[in-house]
N, C-alpha and C positions, 0 to 999 in steps of 0.2 A: 670792520667790514669783512675781513678775512674770517673772523670767528663766526659771524653770521652765516657765511657760505658753508663753512664746515658743519655748523649745526644743522643747516638745511640738508646737506648731503647725508649727515648721520641720520636725520629724521627720515629722509627718503629711503635710506638703506633699511631702517627698522620697519618701515611700512612695507617695503618689498619683501622683507623676510617674513613678516606676519602674513602677507598674502600667500607666500609659498607654503607656510605652515597650514594656512586655511585650505589651500588647494590640495595639499597632501592629505589632510584630514578628510576632505570631501572625497578624494579618490579612495580612501580606505573605508568609507562609510558603506553600510549595506545598501543604501538607496542608490549609490552610484553603480551598483551591480545590476539594477533592474533591466536596463536595455540589453545587457549581455545575456541575462537569464531569459529574457523574452525571445531574443534571437536564438538562443540555444534550444528553447522549447519548439520553435518552428523547425529548426534543423533536425529534431528528432523525428519529424514526420517524413523525412526524405526516404529513409530506408523502407518503411511500410508502403509508400507510394511506388517505389521502384519494384518491390515484390509484387504489388498489384498489377503494374504494367507488364511485368515479365510473365505473370500468370495469364493475363489476357492474350498476349502475343503467342505464347506456347499453345494455348487452347485454340486460337484461330488457325495456327499452322498444323494442328493435329498432333503435336507432340504429346499433349495431355488429352486423352480421349474424354469427350463430354460425358459418356456413361460412367466414367471413373471419378471425374471431378468437374463439376459444372463451371463454366467460365464466369467471370465477374458480371458480364452483361445479363446472363440468366439468373444469377443470384440477385441482382438488383431488380429484375423483373418479378422474381418471387417475393421480394420485400415489398414492392408496390402492391402486389396482389393481396398479400396478407394484411398490409396496412389499410387497404381500401375496405376490407370487410371487418376490421377492428380486431382480428384475432392476434395480430402481432402486439398491439398495445396491451391487450389483456394479459397475454403470456409474459410480457416484459414487466408489467406491474406486479404480477404475482411472484415472479422470480426475484425482483428487487426487494419485495417485502420479506421473502424468506431469508435472503442473504443478509438483509439489514438486521432482522431480529436475531439471527444466529451470530452475526458479528458483534452486536451489543452484548449478548449473553457471554460469548467467548472472551471478549475483552475484559468484562467485569470480573469473571472468574480468574482469568490469567493474571491480571494486575493484582488482584487480592492475594492470590497464592504467591506471586513473585515477591510482593512486599513482605509477606510473612517470612518466606524462606530467606530473603535477602537481609532482613534486619534481625531475625531471631534464630539463634543456633538450635534451639529446641524444635522450632518449626522446620528447619532444614533437615534435621534428623528424622522427623516424623512424616513430613509431607513429600519431600523430594524423592525418596526411594520408590514409593508407589507410583508417582507420576513418571519416573524414568522407566519403570516396568510397563506401564500402560502405553508410553510413547513408542515402545518397540513393537507393539501389536499393530498390524495393519488396520487402521481405523475403518477403511472401506470394507474390510471383512466383518465388521461389527453390524453391518446393515441388517442381516437376518435377525440378529439379537435385538436390535432397535425396533424392528417391526413387531417382534413378539412382545416387547416391553410396552411400546407406545402405540401400537396399532399401525394403520396405513394412512393416517391423517397428516396434518401439518407438523405435528410434534417430532417425529423421527427425522424429517428433513431439516428442521431448524436445529435440532440437537446435533445432527451430523455436521452441519456447518460450524456450530459452536465448538465441537470437538476438534475440527480441523484448525480453527483459529487459535485454540488454546495453547498448543505446544510451541509453535515458533515464537509467539510473543512471550510466553513464560520463560523459555530458555534464554532468549536474548536479554530480557529485562533483569533476570537474576544474574546473568553474567556481567551486565553493565553495572549493576549495583555493587557486586563484589569486586569489580575492576576499577572502581574510583581510586584515584591516586591517594595513598595513605598520607602523603605530605599535606594534601589539602585538608584532610580530616584533622590532622594534628594542628594545622594552622587555625582551623575553626575552633578546636578545643582551647587553643592558647588565647583566643579572644573571648572565651567564656561561653561558647555555645554548648548547650546540652544535647541530649539525644534527639529531641524533636527539632531543635534548631539546626543541628547538623544534617538531619534528614531533609529538612525543607530548603536550606540554603546551599548545601554542598552536595549531598549524595544524589538527591533526585534530579537537580539540574545536570549533574555530571553524567547521569545515566540516561538522559533524554535521547541521545543519539542512538544508543543501543535499543531503546524501546521503540523508536520510530523504524529502525531497521527490522525489528521483529514484527511490527505492525504491517510493514510492506509485505513481508513474507506471509503473514497470516492472511492478507487479502488474496494473494494468489491461491493459497490452499482453500480459502473459502469458496472461490469460484469453482475449483476442482471438485470440492465436496458437493456443491450444488448440482453440478452436471451429473454426477453419479446418483445423487439422492433423487433427482427429478425424473430419472429414467426407471425408477422402481416404484410401482404402485402409485403413479402420479396421474391425475386427471386434468391438470392445468400447469402452465408454466412453459418456459423455453424447452426444458427437457422433454416434456410431454409432446410439444410441437415437433421436436426432432424424431421421437419414437413413432409418432403417428405418420410422419413423412416417410419413414423407413418402410412402414407397412404398405404404402402406396408407391414405393420406389421413386419418391420425389427427391432426387439427389440435390437439386438446387435449394430446397428448403432445409435439408440437413446441413449443407455447407453454410447457409444463411445463419442457422442457429449457432454453429461453431464460430462464425465471424462475429456475431453479436456478443457471445461470451468473451471472445478475445478483445473486442473493443471496450466492453465493460471493465475488463481487467486492466487495460491500458489507461482508461480514464481514471479509475480508482487509484492506480499507482501514481498517476500524474498529480492527483489531488494531494496524496500523501507527500510527494516530493515538494510540492509547493508549501505544505504545512511544515515540512522539515526546513525549508529555506527560511521560513518566517521565524520559527521557534529557535533555530540555531543560527540566527543572523549575527550573533556575537562572535562566531568562529571566524578565523582568518580565511579570506577567500582563497580558493585553490584554483 
């Protein structure tokens, strides 16, 4: 009888221990982080809302003159006005198309060049120096040359966005590829992985974090490039809307355009952050 009780106690202890292990594994799983990540996403909205409220209060009290910076209520009224006649939707669709095409083109070129430079010494010596020279040239100063080369249509605007996307992604991806731990590479070679196997299972996964960081930076530069490109020889888009509003001294529409650019940048950055959380869910939670 005593032996049976001891066996039951031992069995209960084992069950409890396995439950603790299961609970610990669950706490360390990426799915257990979802509520915390969701709460963190909502908390990120607090500071923009505080800035918005402070902006409105200072405008009402006259600290910020309306002729210098329209209050949020006037900006919202301008948004409703432009939305009702369809001009805001049209400008937004054209700008999104431009930045989308430029982003795809810039990402394809940046990733292709970074892979060549990161994996091949000859490509590093041949490709990297010209890119580093071009990177130091203010790319916004290339707008007149782009107009001469490609005219005043859509091409110079798309190429300007692509050029802005190119360098942050290229630099971060090359740095991430070259910064992979040599011990991991040696471990891969010790189990018989060749060049392609090392690239697919060790180097590319190890450089994913740097690539996503570069992609986030590229998105910010993409919107900056679009703002400048759309204000030169443009007949549609958010930039054209802002420039046209300047002609008629519509400060509220100018501020509205800048706010939309900022919101688009915030939304795109949040999307990349979510993609980063998914692709890098194997990392230890910080």
